[in-house]
Each structure stands twice: as structure tokens, then as C-alpha cells.
N, C-alpha and C positions, 0 to 999 in steps of 0.2 A: 929662533924669535930673536929678531934687534933685540939687544938693553936698551931700555929708555933713559932720554936724561932724565936726570934727579930734579933736574928745576920742574921736568915734564909729568913727572910722578910729583911732587907736592901740590905741582897747584892739581892736578885731578883727585887728592886724598883730601885735598881747602875742598874742591866741587862734589866729593861723596860724603863728608862728613858737613857740607851743609844740609847738603839735602834730602842725604835719612837720615836713622839709626842704628847707630853702631853702638849693640851693647858690650863687646870682649872685640881683641887685636884678628884672636880666630876670622871672625865677621867680617872683619876688616878685610882679607889679604885675603877670603872668598872675594869678597865684593870686586877686590882687586884684577885676582885671575880668570873674575869673569867678561875682564877689557885685555885678557893677556898680556895682566903686568904681573910675574910672581918677584914677590917678595922674602925674606925671610926676618922671622918673631923681630927678630934684633934691626936691623933693616928696618920695620917696621918701627920700632920703638926709638930711632933713634928720630926716624918722619914726624912722629908725634912729635918730640919733642920741640924741635925746631919746627910749624909748625902752632907750637904753643895749644896746643890738640891742648883736653883738661875733662874733666869728666862729670854730667851736668845733670842734676834731675828732671824730669820732666815728668809734665802736668801729673801722669800717669804712673807716677814714682819710680818711674828705670834711672836704671844710671845707663849714661851712653854718652861718646864721646863728642865733644864739642867745640873748635875752635874757637878758639882764644877765651876769653872772662870777660865779664860784667859792661867792664869799662872798653874796650876796644873786641874792633872783630865783631861786634851783635848791640849791644843794649846802647848803649852811650854813645858810638861811632856809626853806627846806620843811623838811632834820632838825628844828631849830627847831620847827616848826610844830607835825611831827607828833604831837612830847613833850606840847608846848603839851595837844594837842587830847586825848591822853590823860589825861592830868590834868583839863585842866579845863572840856570837856566836855558839858554837859550832859545838851543836848538837841538836836537842830535839825529844823528846819520851813523847804521853801522853799513858794510861793507865789506865780504874778505872774517877776516877775525878781528879786522878794526871796526874802532867805530869813535868820532867825529862830535863832541859838543863847545857847544860855541857859548862863548859868558859876554859878557860886557866890557870893556876894558884891563888889564889889572886883576882881575880875579879865574884867571885860571889856576895860578901856580894855587891859588885859595880855593878851589873847588878841590883841583888834585889831590889834595893834601887828605883834604877827607875821605876825600875815593881809594883812597890808599888805607887808612886806616879805616874804612870799615872792611875791607879786608871782603871781596864782593867773590863769588864760585865765577873763580872759569878767569879772570881779569887777572892776567903775570904780570902789570904794568904801566903805569902809567909818564906822557912828556903833555908837558904844560907852555905853552909861551902866554900869549902876553892877554889873548881872547880866546885863546882853540887846544882847549886839552884832549892827546890822546890818548885812547884806553885800546892796549894792544888786550888780546885773548888766546884762549892757547885755541881754539876751532874755530869756524863761522858758525856753531850751533849754539855759542859761548857768545858770539856776540850780541844774534838776537837776542838770546835770556836776558844779556845783563842790560844792554838798549831798552828793552819791554822793561824791569829793574827801575833801572830811573828814569823810563819815560813816568811807570807808573806813583815812582818816589816823588817826581815833580805833582800829578793830578793832586795826590791825597795829601803830603806834608810828612806819611808817616813810615816808617820803614816800610820793608816789601820784599818778605822771600821769594824762593820760587814756588813758592807752595802756595800762598796767594792770588799771586796769579792764575794759575789752577782754580781753583776754589772758582774765578772771576771767570772764567770759558776762553784765559787770554791765549 
């Protein structure tokens, strides 16, 4: 099997950590193997460091890997993104692995910085102009999911994860 580029592997790992709960590196290696990605334990450890992954306690009390800390990539960053979406997002469309967001003039870079800080699963990067923000995702399915998450944040003003959309049947 061809070797996956590091950036694609990191994006995949970020998505797995955002959507699932992994209590050990062994579980994460197994989840990657299910997706035809083989990594050594030492490579996985380096990747987890690069992603800023930490162990967090779930409401049930178990420790799981999560991306980022409470001030970035989850808690505060996602809350700020949700508020900015309500304030600034005028339209959102997706095609293939890209999402185009329209904002008022001068607001695209500001909103893009919040998207970057929130580290949404499947988003590889953003490019902002004056009133247009382009999000590039790892694949078309990630674009659909991410557009749904951002649209939901815009409607509710609250941080949204994939499991929140699944609960609503979207």
C-alpha cells in the first residue's frame, strides 16, 4: 500500500480524535489500521505531540486522547467560532473538498483565524480574501460534515461537533 503523506495522516488523526474516544495509543493505531494507515508507536507519539493531543477525562471518568487544550481547539476556540459565525457568516456552500463562506467586506480573514483556532476535524487549511473564506478539507465527506457543523453553529450560536448533528438526525 502506498505511504500516506504526513499532513494527510495528521488530518485523519485529528478527525479520529475529534469524533471518537481512544484511551490508548494501541486503540488509535488500530483505528488507523482500519483505514489502511500503518504507523509505528514512535511515529504515533510524534504525531500526537504535533497535534497537541492531551489526555482528557470524559464525563464517565475515563481518560481519552483529545486534540488541543481547553483554551484552543475545543472549549473556548469553538465557542468563539460559533459566535463569529452568527455575527459574520452570510452564506456557505461546498463542492468536492472545498467550502466557500461569504462574509461582510473585511471580515473573511477574521473569521478564518477563528476557524483555524477551532481546528475543526477534516479541515486542512483556510485562505481568506476580503469577503470570501475558502476552507480546504481532506475529502468531500469532510466538506459536507464541516459545512454542516458551521451551518449548525451559525443557527445555534453554540459549538457543534459531529455527534451533535447525529443526535438531531442531520
